[in-house]
Structures are given as C-alpha cells and as structure tokens.
N, C-alpha and C positions, 0 to 999 in steps of 0.2 A: 503962650510961652514959646511955642515954636520948637523946632528940632535943634538939638545941640550937635554940632559937628565936632570933628577931632580937634580943630584949632580952639574952639571954645572950651572944651574939656581940658585941654592942655593948659590954657590960660588960667582956668580956675584952679587946677592942681598947682601951678606955680605960685599963684597968689596965696593959697592955703599953706604951701611950704614956706613962703616968706613970712607970713603972719605967725604961724605956730612953731616953726622950726622943725628940724628932723627928729628931735627927741620927744616932742610933745604929741606928735601925730599917733604913734602907737598907743600911748596912754589914752588919748582921746578916743581912738577906735575901740579899745578895750572897754572903756566906760560906756560907749555907745552900745556895744554888744551886750553888756550886763543889763543896760536899760531895756533893750529890746527883749531879752530873755525874761526879765521880770514882768514886762508888760504881757508877754505871751502866757506866762504862768498864771497871772491874775485873770486874763481873759478865759483861759481854760477852766480855772476854778469857778468862775462865775457861770460859765456854760454848764459845768457839771452840776452845780447847785440848782440851776434852773431846770435841768433835765430830771434831777432827782425829785424836785418839787412837783413837776408835772406827772412823773410816774407815781408818786405818792398819792396825788389827787385822783389819778385814774384807778388806782387799786383800792380806794376807800369804798366801803359798801354804801348804798344809797341811804340817805338820812330820812327818817320818818317825818311826815309833815305834822302840823299842829293837831290835826284830827286823828292821828295815830295810824294813818294809812300810808304805806310806802309809795312814793311817787316813782313811776317808771316812765320812760319815754316810749310812747306808742304812736304809731302812724296808722291811719285808716285810709282805705281807698274806697271811693264811691263807684258803684257800677255804672 
C-alpha cells in the first residue's frame, strides 16, 4: 500500500467531505466509535470467560480413574 503523504490524506479528506457532507461525518464517527466500543466489550467478555474457564479447570481436584486410583502426574529420573 505504501506510505501516505500529506497530499494523499488531504485528497481523501476532501473526497469524504464531498461524498458525506459536513453534517453526516460527526454522525458517522459517532457510530464508528460505538461499534469499536461494542467490539472491545465483546472481546473483553470472551477473554474473561476463557480465563475463568481455565482457572476453573486448574482448580478442580484430580478425577479418579476407572480402577479407583487417583491419577497424578509424576516424573522419574534415571541415574
């Protein structure tokens, strides 16, 4: 896409102003801000639910196996 210079940004701003008019731009920006805020809220709620689920999983006691013996992770080292 390349680097945008001052002239390119000015041209884009003029085109947007001509297409939408001076009154519609604040309404458009307000709607855009609401959309970004809603997206961030949804993202944060999903992140919170995932973290709570992981914490819940980590805090659960080990489940017994079919033979009634609790399984624990052990590591052995050989001399």
